[in-house]
N, C-alpha and C positions, 0 to 999 in steps of 0.2 A: 220411628223418625224423628229426630230432635229439630227444633224448628230455628232456623238462622235467627240471629238477632242483628239488627240492626245500631250500626254506634250511633252513638248520642250527635246529635248537630252543636257542633260550636256557637257559643253563646254571641247575639251579635257585638262587637266592642262597643262601650258605651260613651255617649257625645259627651263630645268635652265641649263647657258652655265656656265663649269665647274670653273671660276673665280667667281661667284657669292658669294657673303656671304650675309648668312640673316640678315635683322636689326634685331637689340638686342631684348628683351621681350617688353621693355617698348615704343619700335617704331624709338629709338635713340632720346627720345626729354629728356628737361630738363626745368629746370622753374625757373622766377623770380620773382620778383615783380615790376612793373611797376613804373619807377622813378617819373610819370606825375600822375594819376589816383588812384597808390597803388591796382590795379586790377592783377590776377596773371597769367603770360605769359607764355607758353609752347612755345619752340626753340626746333629748331632743333640742335646737339650735333654739334660743330664746328663753329653754328653762332657767329661773333662778337660784333653784336647790334641785335636790337628787337626795331619793329616799333608795338606802340598798336595800335590794329584795334579802340579800344575805343573812345583814346583821342589824338592819333599820336604822341605822344613822342614816343623820340628815348632812348631806356636806354642801357647803353653795356654791354655785359655780360662781369663776369668776366674772367679771363683764369682760361683753363685748369689746372683740380685741386685743386683750391683754395675749402679751404672747409667753405661751409656759415651758419651760425645759424640766428636763430628765437626768435626775442623778440615781448611784445605786450608792445606797447607804453603807459605810464600811462598816457598822457595826455589826449587825445583821442581814446584808446584802439585800435590803426590802427598795423595790423601786417606789422613787418616792419623784413626785412633780411636785413644781414651784414653777414663780414666776420671776421669767426669767431676767436678770439683773441683779438680782438678791448676790450677798456675800456669801451666806453661809444657810443651812437649812438645816433645822433637827427634826430629827427621825423622831414619828410618834409614838413608834414601838419600842426600840430601846432608847431613847433620848440620847443617841450623839450627837453633835452636831458636825455634821458635813461640809469643807467649805463646796462653796460653787461656784468655780472657774470656768468662765467662757473657752472656746473654741484655740481662740490667740492667746490665753494664758499657759495654757497645758503644752504638753510637749512627751514624743513616746521613745520608748526603747526596751530591745528585747532584755527580757532577765539574764546577768552572765551565769545562770546555772542550770534550768529550765524552760529557759527562750519564751518563756510567758511575756506577752508586751504587753508594758506597764506604763502607765501615766502619771507625769508628775509633773508639778508649779516648773516653770522658766524659772532658773536662778539656784534651783537645790542642786546640790552640788553631789548627790546620790537619792537612789530610792531604792525602797526595802519590799519584794518579792513579800504578797499573800499567802503564795501555792506556797514555797519552798522557804520561804525567811534568809533568801540571798541575798546582802545588798550590793547592788551594782552603780559601781563611779559612774557619773556622767558629765558634771560638771570640771574636773578635773584632769590631768592630764592619761596619759597613757599607764604612765608607771605607777599607777595610784593602787594601792591594794584592795581588793573586794574582800568584805568579811561574811562572815556566814553564822546568823544568831541561830539560837534556839530557843525562842519566846513563844 
């Protein structure tokens, strides 16, 4: 005949010291992109540098209060992080220099051929779709002819 087993009693909750401050909801962590392999790294708030577990590259953490922004490289489609306010960002993978535009400096339009949502700098007369290479006019009159480039 089997012997019934009693469940383990739950451990008592730990006593909190009066000076204990619980960590923030996000665990007191922030994130940045590895300068070596471009992986997203999590690190504790207050760290000055982070060593990547994948490629062992050491990435400096920006000073506290530094506002960061992101963009996708136009050359290799790698996610790039940069300090907000920069005017251009060079990709460490393919060395393409990307324009870093603020939200109020860009506009959007759907491609005239494949309807992909495109972003372009205010003042541009046309924008070329990276998917189908169709050039959509945005700054001229409705009679402007759209062109398709095969490049």
